[in-house]
N, CA, C and O atoms as a Tripos MOL2 file, in Angstrom:
@<TRIPOS>MOLECULE
protein
  248   247    62     0     0
PROTEIN
NO_CHARGES

@<TRIPOS>ATOM
      1 N         -62.5160 -122.6040 -131.7630 N.3       1 MET1
      2 CA        -63.3450 -121.0520 -131.1010 C.3       1 MET1
      3 C         -61.7450 -120.5610 -130.0210 C.2       1 MET1
      4 O         -61.0220 -121.0980 -129.1810 O.2       1 MET1
      5 N         -61.8780 -119.0110 -130.8480 N.am      2 THR2
      6 CA        -60.8060 -118.7280 -129.8550 C.3       2 THR2
      7 C         -61.4020 -117.8670 -128.2550 C.2       2 THR2
      8 O         -62.5520 -117.7660 -127.8280 O.2       2 THR2
      9 N         -59.9780 -117.3100 -127.6220 N.am      3 SER3
     10 CA        -60.7220 -116.5590 -126.7820 C.3       3 SER3
     11 C         -61.3790 -115.5780 -127.0340 C.2       3 SER3
     12 O         -61.9460 -115.0280 -126.0900 O.2       3 SER3
     13 N         -61.5270 -115.0220 -128.4090 N.am      4 CYS4
     14 CA        -62.0230 -113.7010 -128.9240 C.3       4 CYS4
     15 C         -63.3600 -113.8730 -128.7110 C.2       4 CYS4
     16 O         -64.0900 -113.0920 -128.1010 O.2       4 CYS4
     17 N         -63.7460 -115.1520 -129.3440 N.am      5 GLU5
     18 CA        -64.8990 -115.5390 -129.8270 C.3       5 GLU5
     19 C         -66.1330 -115.6830 -128.7800 C.2       5 GLU5
     20 O         -65.9880 -115.9740 -127.5930 O.2       5 GLU5
     21 N         -67.0140 -115.5020 -129.2380 N.am      6 SER6
     22 CA        -68.2900 -115.5920 -128.4440 C.3       6 SER6
     23 C         -68.5640 -116.7340 -128.2540 C.2       6 SER6
     24 O         -68.3670 -117.4760 -129.2170 O.2       6 SER6
     25 N         -69.1880 -117.4440 -126.8160 N.am      7 LYS7
     26 CA        -69.4280 -118.9870 -127.1870 C.3       7 LYS7
     27 C         -71.1460 -118.8870 -127.0140 C.2       7 LYS7
     28 O         -71.8390 -119.8950 -127.1480 O.2       7 LYS7
     29 N         -71.5520 -117.9530 -126.7970 N.am      8 SER8
     30 CA        -73.0170 -118.1700 -126.9190 C.3       8 SER8
     31 C         -73.5670 -116.8170 -128.7460 C.2       8 SER8
     32 O         -72.7380 -115.9110 -128.8240 O.2       8 SER8
     33 N         -74.2530 -116.7620 -129.4560 N.am      9 GLN9
     34 CA        -74.4550 -115.5290 -130.2790 C.3       9 GLN9
     35 C         -75.2920 -114.8140 -129.5920 C.2       9 GLN9
     36 O         -75.7330 -113.8660 -130.2410 O.2       9 GLN9
     37 N         -75.7580 -114.9180 -128.3220 N.am     10 ASN10
     38 CA        -77.0070 -113.9750 -127.6920 C.3      10 ASN10
     39 C         -76.4990 -112.7540 -128.1850 C.2      10 ASN10
     40 O         -77.3170 -112.2970 -128.9830 O.2      10 ASN10
     41 N         -75.6500 -112.1240 -128.0810 N.am     11 ASN11
     42 CA        -75.0540 -110.3970 -128.0660 C.3      11 ASN11
     43 C         -74.8890 -110.2500 -129.2450 C.2      11 ASN11
     44 O         -74.2280 -109.2650 -129.5730 O.2      11 ASN11
     45 N         -75.3540 -111.0540 -130.2030 N.am     12 MET12
     46 CA        -74.9550 -110.6230 -131.9390 C.3      12 MET12
     47 C         -76.0920 -109.5930 -131.9130 C.2      12 MET12
     48 O         -77.0490 -109.4950 -131.1440 O.2      12 MET12
     49 N         -75.6360 -108.6790 -133.2160 N.am     13 ILE13
     50 CA        -76.9950 -107.7340 -133.4790 C.3      13 ILE13
     51 C         -77.7390 -108.4220 -135.2390 C.2      13 ILE13
     52 O         -77.3470 -108.7120 -136.3700 O.2      13 ILE13
     53 N         -78.6930 -108.3930 -134.6180 N.am     14 PRO14
     54 CA        -79.6330 -108.7240 -135.7020 C.3      14 PRO14
     55 C         -79.5790 -108.1250 -136.7310 C.2      14 PRO14
     56 O         -79.5300 -106.8960 -136.7820 O.2      14 PRO14
     57 N         -79.5790 -108.9450 -137.8060 N.am     15 LYS15
     58 CA        -79.8180 -108.4470 -139.1720 C.3      15 LYS15
     59 C         -80.7680 -107.5010 -139.5880 C.2      15 LYS15
     60 O         -80.4780 -106.6690 -140.4480 O.2      15 LYS15
     61 N         -81.7530 -107.5440 -139.1200 N.am     16 GLU16
     62 CA        -82.6810 -106.4610 -139.3170 C.3      16 GLU16
     63 C         -82.0090 -104.8890 -139.1730 C.2      16 GLU16
     64 O         -81.9360 -104.0910 -140.1080 O.2      16 GLU16
     65 N         -81.5400 -104.6430 -137.7880 N.am     17 GLU17
     66 CA        -81.0070 -103.5690 -137.6410 C.3      17 GLU17
     67 C         -79.7070 -103.3690 -138.2090 C.2      17 GLU17
     68 O         -79.5470 -102.1710 -138.4430 O.2      17 GLU17
     69 N         -78.6050 -104.1420 -138.5570 N.am     18 ILE18
     70 CA        -78.0610 -103.2340 -138.9070 C.3      18 ILE18
     71 C         -78.6570 -103.1280 -140.8100 C.2      18 ILE18
     72 O         -78.0280 -102.3390 -141.5150 O.2      18 ILE18
     73 N         -79.3390 -103.6020 -141.1950 N.am     19 VAL19
     74 CA        -79.9630 -103.0800 -142.4230 C.3      19 VAL19
     75 C         -80.8370 -101.9160 -142.2630 C.2      19 VAL19
     76 O         -81.1570 -101.2980 -143.2780 O.2      19 VAL19
     77 N         -81.2310 -101.5660 -141.2020 N.am     20 GLY20
     78 CA        -81.4580 -100.1520 -140.9310 C.3      20 GLY20
     79 C         -80.6000  -99.3980 -140.5560 C.2      20 GLY20
     80 O         -80.5280  -98.2210 -140.9060 O.2      20 GLY20
     81 N         -80.0730  -99.7850 -140.0340 N.am     21 PHE21
     82 CA        -78.6750  -98.6930 -139.7210 C.3      21 PHE21
     83 C         -78.2260  -98.3580 -141.0860 C.2      21 PHE21
     84 O         -78.3460  -97.1770 -141.4090 O.2      21 PHE21
     85 N         -77.6350  -99.3390 -142.1130 N.am     22 PHE22
     86 CA        -77.5640  -98.6000 -143.5580 C.3      22 PHE22
     87 C         -78.6600  -97.7220 -144.2190 C.2      22 PHE22
     88 O         -78.5240  -96.7360 -144.9440 O.2      22 PHE22
     89 N         -79.8100  -98.3580 -143.7640 N.am     23 ASP23
     90 CA        -80.5850  -97.6120 -144.8180 C.3      23 ASP23
     91 C         -81.0150  -95.8910 -144.2700 C.2      23 ASP23
     92 O         -81.6330  -95.0320 -144.8990 O.2      23 ASP23
     93 N         -80.4870  -95.8330 -143.0420 N.am     24 ARG24
     94 CA        -80.6820  -94.8260 -142.0430 C.3      24 ARG24
     95 C         -79.4200  -93.7340 -142.7770 C.2      24 ARG24
     96 O         -79.6190  -92.5700 -143.1270 O.2      24 ARG24
     97 N         -78.1650  -94.4680 -142.8720 N.am     25 MET25
     98 CA        -77.1130  -93.9910 -143.3000 C.3      25 MET25
     99 C         -77.2560  -93.0890 -144.6320 C.2      25 MET25
    100 O         -76.7160  -92.0120 -144.8840 O.2      25 MET25
    101 N         -78.3030  -93.9920 -145.5410 N.am     26 LYS26
    102 CA        -78.2780  -93.4560 -147.0030 C.3      26 LYS26
    103 C         -79.5390  -92.6300 -147.3480 C.2      26 LYS26
    104 O         -79.9490  -92.3070 -148.4630 O.2      26 LYS26
    105 N         -80.0530  -92.3670 -146.1360 N.am     27 SER27
    106 CA        -81.3330  -91.4150 -146.4580 C.3      27 SER27
    107 C         -80.6300  -89.7630 -145.8280 C.2      27 SER27
    108 O         -80.9540  -88.6630 -146.2740 O.2      27 SER27
    109 N         -79.3750  -90.0810 -144.4310 N.am     28 ASN28
    110 CA        -78.9690  -88.8000 -144.5630 C.3      28 ASN28
    111 C         -77.8670  -88.3220 -145.3340 C.2      28 ASN28
    112 O         -77.0500  -87.5050 -144.9090 O.2      28 ASN28
    113 N         -77.8480  -88.9020 -146.6200 N.am     29 GLY29
    114 CA        -77.1350  -88.6950 -147.3110 C.3      29 GLY29
    115 C         -75.7130  -89.0220 -147.6170 C.2      29 GLY29
    116 O         -75.0210  -88.3250 -148.3590 O.2      29 GLY29
    117 N         -75.1890  -90.3910 -146.8650 N.am     30 VAL30
    118 CA        -74.1440  -91.1130 -146.8600 C.3      30 VAL30
    119 C         -73.9380  -92.3450 -147.5170 C.2      30 VAL30
    120 O         -74.5200  -93.3910 -147.2330 O.2      30 VAL30
    121 N         -72.8680  -92.1510 -148.6390 N.am     31 ASP31
    122 CA        -72.8420  -93.0070 -149.9350 C.3      31 ASP31
    123 C         -72.3870  -94.4050 -149.3860 C.2      31 ASP31
    124 O         -71.2400  -94.7610 -149.6570 O.2      31 ASP31
    125 N         -73.0780  -95.1110 -148.7420 N.am     32 THR32
    126 CA        -72.3420  -96.8730 -148.5000 C.3      32 THR32
    127 C         -72.0250  -97.4150 -149.2730 C.2      32 THR32
    128 O         -72.0250  -98.6110 -148.9820 O.2      32 THR32
    129 N         -71.3860  -97.0270 -151.1900 N.am     33 ASN33
    130 CA        -71.2360  -98.2160 -151.2250 C.3      33 ASN33
    131 C         -69.6150  -97.9260 -151.7020 C.2      33 ASN33
    132 O         -69.1490  -98.5190 -152.6750 O.2      33 ASN33
    133 N         -68.9020  -97.0560 -150.9920 N.am     34 THR34
    134 CA        -67.9690  -96.1680 -150.6580 C.3      34 THR34
    135 C         -67.4690  -97.6240 -149.5970 C.2      34 THR34
    136 O         -68.1600  -98.4800 -149.0430 O.2      34 THR34
    137 N         -65.7420  -97.3760 -149.6490 N.am     35 LYS35
    138 CA        -65.1210  -97.7320 -149.1600 C.3      35 LYS35
    139 C         -65.3200  -97.1640 -147.5430 C.2      35 LYS35
    140 O         -65.0080  -95.9930 -147.3230 O.2      35 LYS35
    141 N         -65.8620  -98.0420 -146.3810 N.am     36 MET36
    142 CA        -66.1900  -97.2320 -144.8190 C.3      36 MET36
    143 C         -65.2520  -97.7670 -143.9470 C.2      36 MET36
    144 O         -65.0210  -98.9730 -143.8690 O.2      36 MET36
    145 N         -64.5700  -96.6970 -143.1270 N.am     37 LEU37
    146 CA        -63.9500  -97.5930 -142.2460 C.3      37 LEU37
    147 C         -64.6890  -97.9250 -140.6400 C.2      37 LEU37
    148 O         -65.3580  -96.9970 -140.1860 O.2      37 LEU37
    149 N         -64.6000  -99.0240 -139.9100 N.am     38 TYR38
    150 CA        -65.3430  -99.3710 -138.9870 C.3      38 TYR38
    151 C         -64.7320 -100.2410 -137.8790 C.2      38 TYR38
    152 O         -64.3310 -101.4040 -137.8560 O.2      38 TYR38
    153 N         -64.8110  -99.1970 -136.9150 N.am     39 GLY39
    154 CA        -64.5190  -99.6600 -135.4720 C.3      39 GLY39
    155 C         -65.0250 -100.8530 -134.5540 C.2      39 GLY39
    156 O         -66.0520 -101.5310 -134.5760 O.2      39 GLY39
    157 N         -64.0090 -100.8450 -133.8180 N.am     40 TYR40
    158 CA        -64.5670 -101.9480 -132.6910 C.3      40 TYR40
    159 C         -64.1900 -101.6530 -131.3160 C.2      40 TYR40
    160 O         -63.0290 -101.3090 -131.0970 O.2      40 TYR40
    161 N         -65.1550 -101.7580 -130.2160 N.am     41 PHE41
    162 CA        -64.4270 -101.5050 -129.4150 C.3      41 PHE41
    163 C         -64.9460 -102.3020 -127.6740 C.2      41 PHE41
    164 O         -66.0470 -102.1020 -127.1610 O.2      41 PHE41
    165 N         -64.3370 -102.7840 -127.3330 N.am     42 PHE42
    166 CA        -63.9130 -104.2240 -126.1460 C.3      42 PHE42
    167 C         -64.4360 -103.7870 -124.7410 C.2      42 PHE42
    168 O         -63.3180 -103.3860 -124.4180 O.2      42 PHE42
    169 N         -64.9440 -103.6090 -123.9890 N.am     43 THR43
    170 CA        -65.0030 -103.3700 -122.6720 C.3      43 THR43
    171 C         -64.9680 -104.4010 -121.7200 C.2      43 THR43
    172 O         -65.0990 -105.5130 -122.2310 O.2      43 THR43
    173 N         -64.7900 -104.3860 -120.1070 N.am     44 ASN44
    174 CA        -64.5510 -105.1970 -119.7650 C.3      44 ASN44
    175 C         -64.2940 -104.1940 -118.2090 C.2      44 ASN44
    176 O         -63.7390 -103.0960 -118.2280 O.2      44 ASN44
    177 N         -64.8580 -104.8970 -116.8750 N.am     45 ASP45
    178 CA        -64.2950 -104.4810 -115.7210 C.3      45 ASP45
    179 C         -62.9330 -104.9420 -115.1820 C.2      45 ASP45
    180 O         -62.3700 -104.5070 -114.1770 O.2      45 ASP45
    181 N         -62.3780 -106.1630 -116.2530 N.am     46 GLU46
    182 CA        -60.9400 -106.5980 -115.5960 C.3      46 GLU46
    183 C         -59.9990 -106.7120 -116.5630 C.2      46 GLU46
    184 O         -59.7050 -107.6630 -117.2860 O.2      46 GLU46
    185 N         -59.4930 -105.4240 -116.4610 N.am     47 PRO47
    186 CA        -58.4680 -105.6070 -117.6820 C.3      47 PRO47
    187 C         -57.7090 -106.5810 -118.5500 C.2      47 PRO47
    188 O         -57.5810 -106.6570 -119.7720 O.2      47 PRO47
    189 N         -57.2320 -107.3220 -117.5220 N.am     48 LYS48
    190 CA        -56.8120 -109.0920 -117.7420 C.3      48 LYS48
    191 C         -57.3160 -109.8090 -118.8010 C.2      48 LYS48
    192 O         -56.6910 -110.5690 -119.5400 O.2      48 LYS48
    193 N         -58.9740 -109.4030 -118.8480 N.am     49 LYS49
    194 CA        -59.2370 -110.0120 -119.8960 C.3      49 LYS49
    195 C         -59.2320 -108.9990 -120.8970 C.2      49 LYS49
    196 O         -59.5090 -109.5650 -121.9540 O.2      49 LYS49
    197 N         -59.0730 -107.9150 -121.0690 N.am     50 LEU50
    198 CA        -58.9640 -107.2520 -122.1260 C.3      50 LEU50
    199 C         -57.6600 -107.8060 -122.7260 C.2      50 LEU50
    200 O         -57.7610 -108.0400 -123.9300 O.2      50 LEU50
    201 N         -56.6200 -108.0380 -122.2540 N.am     51 GLU51
    202 CA        -55.0460 -107.9150 -122.6970 C.3      51 GLU51
    203 C         -55.2650 -109.2800 -123.0790 C.2      51 GLU51
    204 O         -54.3760 -109.5100 -123.8990 O.2      51 GLU51
    205 N         -55.9700 -110.3230 -122.9310 N.am     52 ILE52
    206 CA        -56.2070 -111.7120 -123.4480 C.3      52 ILE52
    207 C         -56.8070 -111.5570 -124.8980 C.2      52 ILE52
    208 O         -56.5020 -112.1980 -125.9040 O.2      52 ILE52
    209 N         -57.6140 -110.6800 -124.7740 N.am     53 VAL53
    210 CA        -58.3330 -110.6260 -125.9960 C.3      53 VAL53
    211 C         -57.3160 -109.6870 -127.1790 C.2      53 VAL53
    212 O         -56.9950 -110.0520 -128.3100 O.2      53 VAL53
    213 N         -56.9870 -108.4780 -126.5260 N.am     54 ALA54
    214 CA        -55.9920 -108.3020 -127.1340 C.3      54 ALA54
    215 C         -54.4290 -108.9680 -127.6230 C.2      54 ALA54
    216 O         -53.6060 -108.2820 -128.2280 O.2      54 ALA54
    217 N         -54.2900 -109.8270 -127.3990 N.am     55 GLU55
    218 CA        -53.1690 -110.8460 -127.9000 C.3      55 GLU55
    219 C         -53.6720 -111.3380 -129.0310 C.2      55 GLU55
    220 O         -53.2790 -111.4140 -130.1950 O.2      55 GLU55
    221 N         -54.7640 -111.7030 -128.3550 N.am     56 GLU56
    222 CA        -55.5760 -112.9020 -129.9000 C.3      56 GLU56
    223 C         -55.5180 -111.9170 -131.0300 C.2      56 GLU56
    224 O         -55.0330 -112.2680 -132.1050 O.2      56 GLU56
    225 N         -56.1640 -110.2290 -130.7820 N.am     57 LEU57
    226 CA        -56.1750 -109.9920 -132.1180 C.3      57 LEU57
    227 C         -55.0340 -109.4400 -133.0220 C.2      57 LEU57
    228 O         -55.0280 -109.0420 -134.1870 O.2      57 LEU57
    229 N         -53.7320 -109.5990 -131.7320 N.am     58 LYS58
    230 CA        -52.3710 -109.5190 -132.3800 C.3      58 LYS58
    231 C         -51.7980 -110.1260 -133.6820 C.2      58 LYS58
    232 O         -51.2150 -109.8130 -134.7210 O.2      58 LYS58
    233 N         -52.4660 -111.5020 -132.8040 N.am     59 LYS59
    234 CA        -52.1660 -112.7690 -133.5770 C.3      59 LYS59
    235 C         -52.6470 -112.5570 -135.0180 C.2      59 LYS59
    236 O         -51.7930 -112.8010 -135.8700 O.2      59 LYS59
    237 N         -53.9130 -112.1280 -135.4830 N.am     60 THR60
    238 CA        -54.5500 -112.3680 -136.2230 C.3      60 THR60
    239 C         -54.5560 -111.2170 -137.4690 C.2      60 THR60
    240 O         -55.1550 -111.2910 -138.5420 O.2      60 THR60
    241 N         -53.6470 -110.0770 -136.9410 N.am     61 ARG61
    242 CA        -53.2380 -108.8060 -137.6330 C.3      61 ARG61
    243 C         -53.1890 -109.1260 -139.4370 C.2      61 ARG61
    244 O         -53.4900 -110.2270 -139.9000 O.2      61 ARG61
    245 N         -52.9490 -108.4710 -139.9100 N.am     62 ILE62
    246 CA        -53.0270 -108.4570 -141.2910 C.3      62 ILE62
    247 C         -52.2900 -107.2570 -142.0310 C.2      62 ILE62
    248 O         -52.3180 -107.1790 -143.2590 O.2      62 ILE62
@<TRIPOS>BOND
     1     1     2 1
     2     2     3 1
     3     3     4 2
     4     3     5 am
     5     5     6 1
     6     6     7 1
     7     7     8 2
     8     7     9 am
     9     9    10 1
    10    10    11 1
    11    11    12 2
    12    11    13 am
    13    13    14 1
    14    14    15 1
    15    15    16 2
    16    15    17 am
    17    17    18 1
    18    18    19 1
    19    19    20 2
    20    19    21 am
    21    21    22 1
    22    22    23 1
    23    23    24 2
    24    23    25 am
    25    25    26 1
    26    26    27 1
    27    27    28 2
    28    27    29 am
    29    29    30 1
    30    30    31 1
    31    31    32 2
    32    31    33 am
    33    33    34 1
    34    34    35 1
    35    35    36 2
    36    35    37 am
    37    37    38 1
    38    38    39 1
    39    39    40 2
    40    39    41 am
    41    41    42 1
    42    42    43 1
    43    43    44 2
    44    43    45 am
    45    45    46 1
    46    46    47 1
    47    47    48 2
    48    47    49 am
    49    49    50 1
    50    50    51 1
    51    51    52 2
    52    51    53 am
    53    53    54 1
    54    54    55 1
    55    55    56 2
    56    55    57 am
    57    57    58 1
    58    58    59 1
    59    59    60 2
    60    59    61 am
    61    61    62 1
    62    62    63 1
    63    63    64 2
    64    63    65 am
    65    65    66 1
    66    66    67 1
    67    67    68 2
    68    67    69 am
    69    69    70 1
    70    70    71 1
    71    71    72 2
    72    71    73 am
    73    73    74 1
    74    74    75 1
    75    75    76 2
    76    75    77 am
    77    77    78 1
    78    78    79 1
    79    79    80 2
    80    79    81 am
    81    81    82 1
    82    82    83 1
    83    83    84 2
    84    83    85 am
    85    85    86 1
    86    86    87 1
    87    87    88 2
    88    87    89 am
    89    89    90 1
    90    90    91 1
    91    91    92 2
    92    91    93 am
    93    93    94 1
    94    94    95 1
    95    95    96 2
    96    95    97 am
    97    97    98 1
    98    98    99 1
    99    99   100 2
   100    99   101 am
   101   101   102 1
   102   102   103 1
   103   103   104 2
   104   103   105 am
   105   105   106 1
   106   106   107 1
   107   107   108 2
   108   107   109 am
   109   109   110 1
   110   110   111 1
   111   111   112 2
   112   111   113 am
   113   113   114 1
   114   114   115 1
   115   115   116 2
   116   115   117 am
   117   117   118 1
   118   118   119 1
   119   119   120 2
   120   119   121 am
   121   121   122 1
   122   122   123 1
   123   123   124 2
   124   123   125 am
   125   125   126 1
   126   126   127 1
   127   127   128 2
   128   127   129 am
   129   129   130 1
   130   130   131 1
   131   131   132 2
   132   131   133 am
   133   133   134 1
   134   134   135 1
   135   135   136 2
   136   135   137 am
   137   137   138 1
   138   138   139 1
   139   139   140 2
   140   139   141 am
   141   141   142 1
   142   142   143 1
   143   143   144 2
   144   143   145 am
   145   145   146 1
   146   146   147 1
   147   147   148 2
   148   147   149 am
   149   149   150 1
   150   150   151 1
   151   151   152 2
   152   151   153 am
   153   153   154 1
   154   154   155 1
   155   155   156 2
   156   155   157 am
   157   157   158 1
   158   158   159 1
   159   159   160 2
   160   159   161 am
   161   161   162 1
   162   162   163 1
   163   163   164 2
   164   163   165 am
   165   165   166 1
   166   166   167 1
   167   167   168 2
   168   167   169 am
   169   169   170 1
   170   170   171 1
   171   171   172 2
   172   171   173 am
   173   173   174 1
   174   174   175 1
   175   175   176 2
   176   175   177 am
   177   177   178 1
   178   178   179 1
   179   179   180 2
   180   179   181 am
   181   181   182 1
   182   182   183 1
   183   183   184 2
   184   183   185 am
   185   185   186 1
   186   186   187 1
   187   187   188 2
   188   187   189 am
   189   189   190 1
   190   190   191 1
   191   191   192 2
   192   191   193 am
   193   193   194 1
   194   194   195 1
   195   195   196 2
   196   195   197 am
   197   197   198 1
   198   198   199 1
   199   199   200 2
   200   199   201 am
   201   201   202 1
   202   202   203 1
   203   203   204 2
   204   203   205 am
   205   205   206 1
   206   206   207 1
   207   207   208 2
   208   207   209 am
   209   209   210 1
   210   210   211 1
   211   211   212 2
   212   211   213 am
   213   213   214 1
   214   214   215 1
   215   215   216 2
   216   215   217 am
   217   217   218 1
   218   218   219 1
   219   219   220 2
   220   219   221 am
   221   221   222 1
   222   222   223 1
   223   223   224 2
   224   223   225 am
   225   225   226 1
   226   226   227 1
   227   227   228 2
   228   227   229 am
   229   229   230 1
   230   230   231 1
   231   231   232 2
   232   231   233 am
   233   233   234 1
   234   234   235 1
   235   235   236 2
   236   235   237 am
   237   237   238 1
   238   238   239 1
   239   239   240 2
   240   239   241 am
   241   241   242 1
   242   242   243 1
   243   243   244 2
   244   243   245 am
   245   245   246 1
   246   246   247 1
   247   247   248 2
@<TRIPOS>SUBSTRUCTURE
     1 MET1         2 RESIDUE 1 A MET
     2 THR2         6 RESIDUE 1 A THR
     3 SER3        10 RESIDUE 1 A SER
     4 CYS4        14 RESIDUE 1 A CYS
     5 GLU5        18 RESIDUE 1 A GLU
     6 SER6        22 RESIDUE 1 A SER
     7 LYS7        26 RESIDUE 1 A LYS
     8 SER8        30 RESIDUE 1 A SER
     9 GLN9        34 RESIDUE 1 A GLN
    10 ASN10       38 RESIDUE 1 A ASN
    11 ASN11       42 RESIDUE 1 A ASN
    12 MET12       46 RESIDUE 1 A MET
    13 ILE13       50 RESIDUE 1 A ILE
    14 PRO14       54 RESIDUE 1 A PRO
    15 LYS15       58 RESIDUE 1 A LYS
    16 GLU16       62 RESIDUE 1 A GLU
    17 GLU17       66 RESIDUE 1 A GLU
    18 ILE18       70 RESIDUE 1 A ILE
    19 VAL19       74 RESIDUE 1 A VAL
    20 GLY20       78 RESIDUE 1 A GLY
    21 PHE21       82 RESIDUE 1 A PHE
    22 PHE22       86 RESIDUE 1 A PHE
    23 ASP23       90 RESIDUE 1 A ASP
    24 ARG24       94 RESIDUE 1 A ARG
    25 MET25       98 RESIDUE 1 A MET
    26 LYS26      102 RESIDUE 1 A LYS
    27 SER27      106 RESIDUE 1 A SER
    28 ASN28      110 RESIDUE 1 A ASN
    29 GLY29      114 RESIDUE 1 A GLY
    30 VAL30      118 RESIDUE 1 A VAL
    31 ASP31      122 RESIDUE 1 A ASP
    32 THR32      126 RESIDUE 1 A THR
    33 ASN33      130 RESIDUE 1 A ASN
    34 THR34      134 RESIDUE 1 A THR
    35 LYS35      138 RESIDUE 1 A LYS
    36 MET36      142 RESIDUE 1 A MET
    37 LEU37      146 RESIDUE 1 A LEU
    38 TYR38      150 RESIDUE 1 A TYR
    39 GLY39      154 RESIDUE 1 A GLY
    40 TYR40      158 RESIDUE 1 A TYR
    41 PHE41      162 RESIDUE 1 A PHE
    42 PHE42      166 RESIDUE 1 A PHE
    43 THR43      170 RESIDUE 1 A THR
    44 ASN44      174 RESIDUE 1 A ASN
    45 ASP45      178 RESIDUE 1 A ASP
    46 GLU46      182 RESIDUE 1 A GLU
    47 PRO47      186 RESIDUE 1 A PRO
    48 LYS48      190 RESIDUE 1 A LYS
    49 LYS49      194 RESIDUE 1 A LYS
    50 LEU50      198 RESIDUE 1 A LEU
    51 GLU51      202 RESIDUE 1 A GLU
    52 ILE52      206 RESIDUE 1 A ILE
    53 VAL53      210 RESIDUE 1 A VAL
    54 ALA54      214 RESIDUE 1 A ALA
    55 GLU55      218 RESIDUE 1 A GLU
    56 GLU56      222 RESIDUE 1 A GLU
    57 LEU57      226 RESIDUE 1 A LEU
    58 LYS58      230 RESIDUE 1 A LYS
    59 LYS59      234 RESIDUE 1 A LYS
    60 THR60      238 RESIDUE 1 A THR
    61 ARG61      242 RESIDUE 1 A ARG
    62 ILE62      246 RESIDUE 1 A ILE
């Protein structure tokens, strides 16, 4: 487990919620069968912790 990974899975989004998200996108006319761009945002009150995560992400960059 890297420092980026959660030690618990309590903060995971339930599969049903993700399926619902895609269903709503489809009903709003979004073609979810095409390539899609996703973004991730990290927040923390302590900037040093974010810097640690940033360094880990730079190591795994492809």
